[in-house]
C-alpha positions as a LaTeX table, in Angstrom:
\begin{tabular}{lrrr}
\hline
Residue & $x$ (\AA) & $y$ (\AA) & $z$ (\AA) \\
\hline
Met1 & $-2.04$ & 21.26 & 18.99 \\
Gly2 & 0.94 & 22.58 & 17.05 \\
Thr3 & 1.19 & 23.64 & 13.43 \\
Val4 & $-1.36$ & 22.04 & 11.13 \\
Ile5 & 0.26 & 19.97 & 8.37 \\
Arg6 & $-1.05$ & 20.77 & 4.88 \\
Ile7 & $-1.77$ & 17.72 & 2.72 \\
Gly8 & $-2.42$ & 17.29 & $-0.99$ \\
Ile9 & $-3.88$ & 14.17 & $-2.60$ \\
Ala10 & $-2.58$ & 13.16 & $-6.06$ \\
Gly11 & $-5.06$ & 10.76 & $-7.64$ \\
Tyr12 & $-8.62$ & 10.13 & $-6.52$ \\
Gly13 & $-9.60$ & 6.50 & $-6.89$ \\
Asn14 & $-10.42$ & 4.18 & $-3.99$ \\
Leu15 & $-7.15$ & 4.99 & $-2.24$ \\
Gly16 & $-7.52$ & 8.74 & $-2.70$ \\
Arg17 & $-11.03$ & 8.64 & $-1.25$ \\
Gly18 & $-9.67$ & 6.65 & 1.68 \\
Val19 & $-7.00$ & 9.30 & 2.29 \\
Glu20 & $-9.65$ & 12.02 & 2.33 \\
Ala21 & $-11.67$ & 10.03 & 4.90 \\
Ala22 & $-8.58$ & 9.38 & 7.05 \\
Leu23 & $-7.57$ & 13.05 & 7.07 \\
Ala24 & $-10.94$ & 13.93 & 8.57 \\
Lys25 & $-9.99$ & 11.84 & 11.63 \\
Asn26 & $-6.62$ & 13.60 & 12.13 \\
Pro27 & $-7.17$ & 17.21 & 13.26 \\
Asp28 & $-3.47$ & 18.10 & 13.01 \\
Leu29 & $-3.64$ & 17.50 & 9.22 \\
Thr30 & $-5.65$ & 19.54 & 6.74 \\
Leu31 & $-6.50$ & 18.79 & 3.11 \\
Val32 & $-5.41$ & 21.56 & 0.73 \\
Gly33 & $-6.85$ & 19.94 & $-2.37$ \\
Ile34 & $-7.22$ & 16.92 & $-4.62$ \\
Phe35 & $-5.18$ & 16.79 & $-7.83$ \\
Thr36 & $-6.42$ & 14.58 & $-10.67$ \\
Arg37 & $-5.79$ & 13.70 & $-14.31$ \\
Arg38 & $-9.53$ & 13.57 & $-14.84$ \\
Pro39 & $-11.58$ & 16.73 & $-15.49$ \\
Pro40 & $-11.79$ & 18.29 & $-11.98$ \\
Glu41 & $-15.50$ & 18.98 & $-12.37$ \\
Ser42 & $-16.12$ & 15.24 & $-12.83$ \\
Leu43 & $-14.98$ & 14.45 & $-9.26$ \\
Thr44 & $-17.21$ & 14.61 & $-6.20$ \\
Pro45 & $-15.11$ & 14.50 & $-3.01$ \\
Leu46 & $-16.56$ & 13.10 & 0.23 \\
Asp47 & $-16.56$ & 16.72 & 1.45 \\
Pro48 & $-17.98$ & 18.85 & $-1.38$ \\
Ala49 & $-16.07$ & 21.85 & $-0.02$ \\
Val50 & $-12.70$ & 20.28 & $-0.87$ \\
Pro51 & $-11.23$ & 21.92 & $-3.99$ \\
Val52 & $-10.22$ & 19.76 & $-6.96$ \\
Phe53 & $-7.46$ & 20.78 & $-9.36$ \\
Pro54 & $-5.79$ & 19.39 & $-12.49$ \\
Leu55 & $-2.77$ & 17.22 & $-11.70$ \\
Asp56 & $-0.58$ & 19.37 & $-13.94$ \\
Ser57 & $-1.26$ & 22.42 & $-11.74$ \\
Leu58 & 0.84 & 20.93 & $-8.93$ \\
Ser59 & 3.99 & 22.67 & $-10.15$ \\
Gly60 & 2.66 & 25.95 & $-8.84$ \\
Arg61 & 1.69 & 24.61 & $-5.42$ \\
Thr62 & 5.02 & 23.73 & $-3.83$ \\
Gly63 & 4.67 & 26.50 & $-1.27$ \\
Asp64 & 1.33 & 25.51 & 0.24 \\
Ile65 & 1.55 & 21.68 & 0.43 \\
Asp66 & 3.66 & 20.19 & 3.21 \\
Val67 & 3.20 & 16.57 & 2.12 \\
Leu68 & 1.73 & 15.19 & $-1.10$ \\
Ile69 & 0.15 & 11.73 & $-0.79$ \\
Leu70 & 0.44 & 9.83 & $-4.08$ \\
Cys71 & $-2.55$ & 7.57 & $-4.71$ \\
Gly72 & $-1.77$ & 6.18 & $-8.15$ \\
Gly73 & $-1.18$ & 2.55 & $-9.05$ \\
Ser74 & 2.16 & 0.77 & $-8.78$ \\
Arg75 & 2.21 & $-0.75$ & $-12.25$ \\
Ser76 & 2.42 & 2.44 & $-14.33$ \\
Asp77 & 1.44 & 5.57 & $-12.32$ \\
Leu78 & 3.95 & 5.62 & $-9.47$ \\
Pro79 & 7.08 & 4.65 & $-11.44$ \\
Glu80 & 6.57 & 7.89 & $-13.38$ \\
Gln81 & 4.93 & 10.14 & $-10.78$ \\
Gly82 & 7.02 & 9.15 & $-7.76$ \\
Pro83 & 10.40 & 10.41 & $-8.98$ \\
Ala84 & 8.89 & 13.43 & $-10.76$ \\
Leu85 & 6.89 & 14.70 & $-7.78$ \\
Ala86 & 9.56 & 13.89 & $-5.16$ \\
Ala87 & 11.75 & 16.52 & $-6.79$ \\
Ser88 & 9.37 & 19.25 & $-5.62$ \\
Phe89 & 7.31 & 17.85 & $-2.75$ \\
Asn90 & 7.63 & 15.75 & 0.38 \\
Thr91 & 5.73 & 12.63 & $-0.65$ \\
Val92 & 4.23 & 9.40 & 0.66 \\
Asp93 & 3.21 & 6.54 & $-1.63$ \\
Ser94 & 2.13 & 2.90 & $-1.50$ \\
Phe95 & 4.31 & 1.38 & $-4.25$ \\
Asp96 & 3.74 & $-2.33$ & $-3.70$ \\
Thr97 & 5.56 & $-4.27$ & $-6.43$ \\
His98 & 7.90 & $-5.97$ & $-3.95$ \\
Ala99 & 10.45 & $-7.16$ & $-6.51$ \\
Arg100 & 10.93 & $-3.62$ & $-7.85$ \\
Ile101 & 11.13 & $-1.70$ & $-4.55$ \\
Pro102 & 14.96 & $-1.39$ & $-4.57$ \\
Glu103 & 15.02 & 0.15 & $-8.06$ \\
Tyr104 & 12.01 & 2.36 & $-7.28$ \\
Phe105 & 13.75 & 3.57 & $-4.11$ \\
Asp106 & 16.80 & 4.56 & $-6.17$ \\
Ala107 & 14.65 & 6.30 & $-8.80$ \\
Val108 & 12.95 & 8.44 & $-6.13$ \\
Asp109 & 16.00 & 9.05 & $-3.95$ \\
Gly110 & 17.99 & 11.17 & $-6.40$ \\
Pro111 & 15.30 & 13.72 & $-7.25$ \\
Ala112 & 14.21 & 13.99 & $-3.59$ \\
Arg113 & 17.78 & 14.63 & $-2.41$ \\
Ala114 & 18.36 & 17.20 & $-5.16$ \\
Gly115 & 15.20 & 19.06 & $-4.14$ \\
Gly116 & 15.76 & 18.81 & $-0.40$ \\
Arg117 & 12.60 & 16.73 & $-0.06$ \\
Thr118 & 11.66 & 13.62 & 1.91 \\
Ala119 & 9.95 & 10.82 & $-0.03$ \\
Leu120 & 8.58 & 7.83 & 1.85 \\
Ile121 & 7.89 & 4.94 & $-0.51$ \\
Ser122 & 5.97 & 1.68 & $-0.16$ \\
Ala123 & 3.82 & 2.52 & 2.87 \\
Gly124 & 0.57 & 0.66 & 3.57 \\
Trp125 & 0.24 & $-2.77$ & 5.12 \\
Asp126 & 2.31 & $-4.95$ & 2.78 \\
Pro127 & 4.70 & $-3.45$ & 2.06 \\
Gly128 & 4.38 & $-1.35$ & 5.21 \\
Met129 & 3.10 & $-2.66$ & 8.52 \\
Phe130 & 3.90 & $-6.26$ & 7.59 \\
Ser131 & 7.45 & $-5.19$ & 6.64 \\
Ile132 & 7.98 & $-3.70$ & 10.11 \\
Asn133 & 6.74 & $-6.87$ & 11.77 \\
Arg134 & 8.99 & $-9.04$ & 9.60 \\
Ala135 & 11.94 & $-6.88$ & 10.72 \\
Tyr136 & 10.94 & $-7.12$ & 14.40 \\
Gly137 & 10.52 & $-10.89$ & 14.12 \\
Glu138 & 13.95 & $-11.42$ & 12.57 \\
Ala139 & 15.64 & $-9.16$ & 15.12 \\
Leu140 & 13.94 & $-10.72$ & 18.17 \\
Leu141 & 14.18 & $-14.35$ & 17.03 \\
Pro142 & 17.31 & $-14.60$ & 14.89 \\
Asp143 & 17.13 & $-18.41$ & 14.99 \\
Gly144 & 13.79 & $-18.70$ & 13.21 \\
Ala145 & 11.71 & $-18.40$ & 10.07 \\
Thr146 & 9.18 & $-15.81$ & 8.88 \\
Asp147 & 6.08 & $-16.55$ & 6.84 \\
Thr148 & 3.62 & $-14.02$ & 5.45 \\
Phe149 & 0.09 & $-14.97$ & 4.44 \\
Trp150 & $-2.35$ & $-12.66$ & 2.67 \\
Gly151 & $-6.13$ & $-12.85$ & 2.48 \\
Arg152 & $-8.64$ & $-14.06$ & 1.91 \\
Gly153 & $-9.10$ & $-10.68$ & 0.34 \\
Leu154 & $-9.25$ & $-8.43$ & $-2.66$ \\
Ser155 & $-5.85$ & $-7.18$ & $-3.78$ \\
Gln156 & $-5.93$ & $-3.67$ & $-5.25$ \\
Gly157 & $-2.50$ & $-3.96$ & $-6.87$ \\
His158 & $-3.23$ & $-7.27$ & $-8.56$ \\
Ser159 & $-6.70$ & $-6.14$ & $-9.62$ \\
Asp160 & $-5.17$ & $-3.02$ & $-11.14$ \\
Ala161 & $-2.61$ & $-5.14$ & $-13.00$ \\
Ile162 & $-5.38$ & $-7.28$ & $-14.53$ \\
Arg163 & $-7.38$ & $-4.21$ & $-15.58$ \\
Arg164 & $-4.38$ & $-3.05$ & $-17.65$ \\
Val165 & $-4.34$ & $-6.26$ & $-19.70$ \\
Pro166 & $-5.62$ & $-5.58$ & $-23.26$ \\
Gly167 & $-9.17$ & $-6.84$ & $-23.64$ \\
Val168 & $-10.11$ & $-6.44$ & $-19.96$ \\
Ala169 & $-12.96$ & $-4.05$ & $-19.20$ \\
Ala170 & $-13.03$ & $-4.60$ & $-15.43$ \\
Ala171 & $-11.64$ & $-7.09$ & $-12.95$ \\
Val172 & $-10.95$ & $-8.03$ & $-9.33$ \\
Gln173 & $-8.48$ & $-10.50$ & $-7.85$ \\
Tyr174 & $-8.68$ & $-12.38$ & $-4.57$ \\
Thr175 & $-5.68$ & $-13.77$ & $-2.70$ \\
Ile176 & $-6.49$ & $-16.96$ & $-0.79$ \\
Pro177 & $-4.14$ & $-18.38$ & 1.87 \\
Ser178 & $-3.72$ & $-22.09$ & 2.55 \\
Gln179 & $-5.09$ & $-22.93$ & 6.02 \\
Glu180 & $-2.95$ & $-26.05$ & 6.13 \\
Ala181 & 0.18 & $-23.96$ & 5.54 \\
Ile182 & $-0.85$ & $-21.43$ & 8.21 \\
Asp183 & $-1.41$ & $-24.20$ & 10.77 \\
Arg184 & 2.00 & $-25.74$ & 10.06 \\
Val185 & 3.76 & $-22.39$ & 10.55 \\
Arg186 & 1.85 & $-21.60$ & 13.78 \\
Ser187 & 2.92 & $-24.93$ & 15.21 \\
Gly188 & 6.55 & $-23.81$ & 15.12 \\
Glu189 & 7.40 & $-26.50$ & 12.57 \\
Arg190 & 9.24 & $-24.05$ & 10.28 \\
Pro191 & 8.15 & $-25.75$ & 7.04 \\
Glu192 & 9.86 & $-24.74$ & 3.79 \\
Leu193 & 6.85 & $-23.73$ & 1.74 \\
Thr194 & 6.89 & $-22.69$ & $-1.90$ \\
Thr195 & 5.01 & $-19.60$ & $-3.07$ \\
Arg196 & 2.53 & $-21.90$ & $-4.76$ \\
Glu197 & 1.92 & $-23.90$ & $-1.55$ \\
Lys198 & 1.07 & $-20.82$ & 0.53 \\
His199 & $-1.54$ & $-19.03$ & $-1.63$ \\
Thr200 & $-3.75$ & $-19.28$ & $-4.66$ \\
Arg201 & $-5.12$ & $-16.40$ & $-6.73$ \\
Glu202 & $-8.66$ & $-16.13$ & $-8.10$ \\
Cys203 & $-9.57$ & $-13.56$ & $-10.75$ \\
Phe204 & $-13.00$ & $-12.37$ & $-11.88$ \\
Val205 & $-12.78$ & $-10.61$ & $-15.24$ \\
Val206 & $-15.20$ & $-8.69$ & $-17.46$ \\
Leu207 & $-14.05$ & $-8.79$ & $-21.08$ \\
Glu208 & $-14.27$ & $-5.92$ & $-23.53$ \\
Pro209 & $-16.52$ & $-6.68$ & $-26.54$ \\
Gly210 & $-14.71$ & $-8.91$ & $-29.00$ \\
Ala211 & $-11.80$ & $-9.72$ & $-26.67$ \\
Asp212 & $-10.17$ & $-13.15$ & $-26.92$ \\
Ala213 & $-10.75$ & $-14.89$ & $-23.58$ \\
Asp214 & $-7.86$ & $-17.34$ & $-24.03$ \\
Lys215 & $-5.38$ & $-14.54$ & $-24.78$ \\
Val216 & $-6.55$ & $-12.57$ & $-21.76$ \\
Arg217 & $-6.28$ & $-15.64$ & $-19.51$ \\
Asp218 & $-2.77$ & $-16.40$ & $-20.76$ \\
Ala219 & $-1.67$ & $-12.80$ & $-20.23$ \\
Ile220 & $-2.93$ & $-12.87$ & $-16.64$ \\
Val221 & $-1.61$ & $-16.24$ & $-15.48$ \\
Gly222 & 1.80 & $-15.61$ & $-17.03$ \\
Met223 & 2.28 & $-12.08$ & $-15.66$ \\
Pro224 & 5.63 & $-11.85$ & $-13.83$ \\
Asn225 & 5.70 & $-10.46$ & $-10.26$ \\
Tyr226 & 1.91 & $-10.87$ & $-10.02$ \\
Phe227 & 0.61 & $-14.29$ & $-11.12$ \\
Ala228 & 3.32 & $-16.42$ & $-12.75$ \\
Asp229 & 4.42 & $-18.04$ & $-9.46$ \\
Tyr230 & 0.91 & $-18.92$ & $-8.25$ \\
Asp231 & $-1.90$ & $-21.30$ & $-9.16$ \\
Thr232 & $-4.26$ & $-18.74$ & $-10.70$ \\
Thr233 & $-7.88$ & $-19.29$ & $-11.71$ \\
Val234 & $-9.56$ & $-16.83$ & $-14.08$ \\
His235 & $-13.37$ & $-16.56$ & $-14.23$ \\
Phe236 & $-15.06$ & $-14.50$ & $-16.94$ \\
Ile237 & $-18.24$ & $-12.86$ & $-15.68$ \\
Ser238 & $-20.66$ & $-10.10$ & $-16.66$ \\
Asp239 & $-20.29$ & $-6.49$ & $-15.56$ \\
Glu240 & $-23.55$ & $-6.88$ & $-13.65$ \\
Asp241 & $-22.20$ & $-9.86$ & $-11.70$ \\
Leu242 & $-18.98$ & $-8.00$ & $-10.93$ \\
Arg243 & $-20.83$ & $-4.99$ & $-9.50$ \\
Arg244 & $-23.27$ & $-7.16$ & $-7.55$ \\
Asp245 & $-20.89$ & $-9.72$ & $-6.06$ \\
His246 & $-17.47$ & $-8.06$ & $-5.90$ \\
Ala247 & $-17.98$ & $-4.44$ & $-4.81$ \\
Ala248 & $-16.57$ & $-4.84$ & $-1.28$ \\
Met249 & $-12.82$ & $-4.62$ & $-0.72$ \\
Pro250 & $-11.92$ & $-6.77$ & 2.30 \\
His251 & $-8.41$ & $-8.03$ & 2.92 \\
Gly252 & $-5.96$ & $-8.96$ & 5.66 \\
Gly253 & $-3.37$ & $-11.50$ & 6.55 \\
Phe254 & $-0.69$ & $-12.65$ & 8.96 \\
Val255 & 3.03 & $-12.28$ & 9.59 \\
Ile256 & 4.25 & $-15.22$ & 11.67 \\
Arg257 & 7.78 & $-15.59$ & 13.03 \\
Ser258 & 8.58 & $-18.87$ & 14.72 \\
Gly259 & 11.94 & $-19.50$ & 16.28 \\
Asn260 & 13.96 & $-20.92$ & 19.13 \\
Thr261 & 15.52 & $-18.94$ & 21.97 \\
Ser262 & 17.11 & $-22.18$ & 23.21 \\
Asp263 & 16.95 & $-25.86$ & 22.35 \\
Ala264 & 14.16 & $-26.22$ & 24.91 \\
His265 & 11.89 & $-23.33$ & 23.90 \\
Thr266 & 10.07 & $-22.41$ & 20.71 \\
Gln267 & 8.55 & $-18.91$ & 20.43 \\
Val268 & 5.95 & $-17.70$ & 17.94 \\
Ile269 & 5.18 & $-14.05$ & 17.13 \\
Glu270 & 2.05 & $-13.31$ & 15.10 \\
Tyr271 & 0.73 & $-10.02$ & 13.70 \\
Arg272 & $-2.71$ & $-10.12$ & 12.10 \\
Leu273 & $-4.86$ & $-7.70$ & 10.13 \\
Ala274 & $-8.58$ & $-8.19$ & 9.41 \\
Leu275 & $-9.71$ & $-5.38$ & 7.14 \\
Glu276 & $-13.21$ & $-4.58$ & 5.94 \\
Ser277 & $-11.76$ & $-2.03$ & 3.52 \\
Asn278 & $-8.28$ & $-2.54$ & 2.10 \\
Pro279 & $-8.02$ & 0.96 & 0.54 \\
Glu280 & $-9.31$ & 2.76 & 3.65 \\
Phe281 & $-6.79$ & 1.00 & 5.90 \\
Thr282 & $-3.94$ & 1.55 & 3.43 \\
Ala283 & $-4.95$ & 5.22 & 3.31 \\
Ser284 & $-4.88$ & 5.44 & 7.10 \\
Val285 & $-1.28$ & 4.18 & 7.06 \\
Leu286 & $-0.31$ & 6.73 & 4.39 \\
Val287 & $-1.80$ & 9.57 & 6.44 \\
Ala288 & 0.10 & 8.58 & 9.59 \\
Tyr289 & 3.32 & 8.43 & 7.59 \\
Ala290 & 2.59 & 11.84 & 6.05 \\
Arg291 & 2.85 & 13.25 & 9.57 \\
Ala292 & 6.17 & 11.46 & 10.03 \\
Val293 & 7.52 & 12.66 & 6.68 \\
His294 & 6.76 & 16.28 & 7.56 \\
Arg295 & 8.69 & 15.86 & 10.82 \\
Leu296 & 11.60 & 14.05 & 9.16 \\
Asn297 & 11.97 & 16.82 & 6.60 \\
Ala298 & 11.91 & 19.44 & 9.35 \\
Gln299 & 14.74 & 17.51 & 11.03 \\
Gly300 & 16.80 & 17.66 & 7.81 \\
Arg301 & 16.30 & 14.06 & 6.63 \\
Val302 & 16.05 & 14.17 & 2.83 \\
Gly303 & 15.90 & 11.60 & 0.07 \\
Ala304 & 13.90 & 8.40 & $-0.15$ \\
Val305 & 12.98 & 6.54 & 3.04 \\
Thr306 & 10.84 & 3.52 & 3.91 \\
Val307 & 8.77 & 2.50 & 6.91 \\
Leu308 & 11.84 & 0.68 & 8.24 \\
Asp309 & 13.65 & 4.03 & 8.60 \\
Val310 & 10.96 & 5.88 & 10.59 \\
Pro311 & 10.88 & 5.94 & 14.43 \\
Pro312 & 7.39 & 4.86 & 15.55 \\
Gly313 & 6.84 & 7.97 & 17.66 \\
Leu314 & 6.90 & 10.17 & 14.57 \\
Leu315 & 3.67 & 8.54 & 13.36 \\
Ser316 & 1.68 & 9.72 & 16.36 \\
Ala317 & $-0.11$ & 13.03 & 16.83 \\
Lys318 & 0.90 & 12.79 & 20.52 \\
Thr319 & 4.03 & 14.43 & 21.92 \\
Pro320 & 6.99 & 12.30 & 23.00 \\
Ala321 & 6.08 & 13.09 & 26.64 \\
Gln322 & 2.52 & 11.86 & 26.10 \\
Leu323 & 3.76 & 8.69 & 24.43 \\
Arg324 & 6.11 & 7.94 & 27.31 \\
Ala325 & 3.34 & 8.49 & 29.87 \\
Glu326 & 0.54 & 6.67 & 28.05 \\
Leu327 & 2.01 & 3.90 & 25.89 \\
Leu328 & 5.26 & 2.67 & 27.45 \\
\hline
\end{tabular}
């Protein structure tokens, strides 16, 4: 094994814990420390030997972290932290507000270029692995149509967005795909489906004492980029019910490309994920891309990049010779 890549974790919620677990399965990567806005002594890492530091101490650590994995939320954490930290560190994040990815890319690109750093944004599974498969599908079947279905599963990004609504104490959101729509796409029919026809969203919300349920519901169902384009149901439940019935974090989905290679032949490409833990799988993707980012920076590639810019071989701990012998 070559040089061990030194990793820092910024933020230690479900995603940060997933990154710590994933690093333990990658011997060419080592965890330098966890950096948090919370009091460091209040955190208990999976490995008690892992040191925990204040987030604001990162400025003095640029020399001993090869890649910093950003584990904050997309709604308010990453828009601020991504550009700021990319100025000093190679970074990987999971920014997942699809409509704002172009502007977020631009915000991160400038500071990363100025600092000679490589910043990979929007990794995970969507955006991320699903993005790659959408690109493959379009390239391989140019005469075709792509449909993406999510769920049934718990969406971290949408749950986080609900939790930031005034009056919400806790919440989870499930994305539910339409089986009828999936079957029509798999058949090669190429239906033109609206956003509302493909998925519904179901929210389970614990209110803060005295909160106005109607105001909270209106704020959720009308939220742009998250709920406004979907049929959204909001259930108000107790904290006890939330902890008992909604603690697991499954998710998954499909990317389906159907197209014609000639008038006589229809082809269908399907990529599927079935995840018992959304944050642990997302974390596993971030860790693989941290390896790639370290290699890209060593090759002189600086600025913001996405999963669409990274050669697949850079994700692997194996050498190019091993990959040619074992996987081609």
